[in-house]
N, C-alpha and C positions, 0 to 999 in steps of 0.2 A: 504494500500500500504506500502510495506517495505521501509525503508529509502533509500536504494540503488536504488530502483525502482523510487522513487521520484526524486532523484538526476539525474538519467539517463533521466527521462522525461524532467526535467529542461534543461539539456544539449542538448537533441534532439530538444526541442522547440527553444533554443538559435540558434542552427545551422540552423534550418529551417527559423527562422526569419532573420538571417544574409543573407542567400541565397536569401531571398525574398526582403529585404529592402536595403542591402548594395549596394552602387553605384559602379559598376565595379567589379573587382575581389577582394574578401576579403583576408586578410592575412591568411596564413595557420593556424595559431594559433586560429583564430576565428572559424574555422570549423574542428578542430582536432576531430577525432572520440573518443567516450567514452573510448575505450580501451587505448588510448594514452594520455588521459587527466590527468594532474598532480593530485596527491592526494589532495593537498590543494584546488584545484579547484572543485574536486568532493565533498569534504566536504562542501565547500561554497555553491555549487549548492544544496546539500541536505538540508542544513540549511535554505536557502531561500525558497526552495520548502515547507518545513515544516511551515515556517512563513506564506506563502500564504495560505496553507491548514488550518492553525489555524485561520487566519482571516476569511476565508470562514466558517469554522465550528462555530466559536464564534458568527457569525452573522446569523446563520442558512441559509447560502447561500446568504443573502441579500447584501453582499459585491459585488456580481456580478452586482449590480446596480450602482457601481462606474463608473464614466466617464472613458473612455479609458486612458486619461491623468493621472487620479488619480491611475489607476491600474499600469501604467508605473512608476509613481513616487514611488509607494510603493515598487515595485521590485527593482528599482534603489537604494532606501534608504537602503533596507535590504542588497543588494549586497555591498554597500559602508561600512556598518557596518562589514560585513564579511572581507573586505579588511583590516580594522583596526584590526580585530581579528587575521588574518593570517600573517600580515606584520607589523613590527615595524615602518617602514617608507615607506608606499606604494607610488607607482608612482602617481603623481598628476592626471593623466588620470584615475587611478583606483578609485579615490575618488572625482571626479569632481561632482559638483552639477548637478541635473537633467537638469536645464536650459542650462548648458554648454555642455551637451551631444549632439552628432550629431543626426539628425533626425532618421537615420536608427537604432540607438541604442535605442532611445525612443520607436520607433515602435516595435522593437524586444522585449523589456521589457514588453510592453503591450501584445504582443503575448504570452509570457511566462505565464503571469497571466491567460490569457484566456485558455491556454492549461491545467493549473492546475484546472481551473474551469470545463473544459470539462471532466477531469478524474472522477469527482464526478457525472457528468451528470446524 
């Protein structure tokens, strides 16, 4: 998969997860289509996709045996690192610890990991 395709898969999995798990109507920015997603966010999505893919590759797919919470934590940690990479002083919500994230976001992060797993299917 090309890096741009991985980034797009990540974004599409994010949007699907938000639509599934967010209570009520999500902010427009949460479901912005790929074409309108800022460049930094596309780059971050691609980087996190690559990190998930690498984890799966380096474990010969056995990382799929991680618990759903572990998958979610991995995605959240990788995303947080990208926020520090792209912003000198990221908003606190961008770098919140996994335990501080809302349930809908934790579930969406797990969905993203599982979407990346599915691409290798």
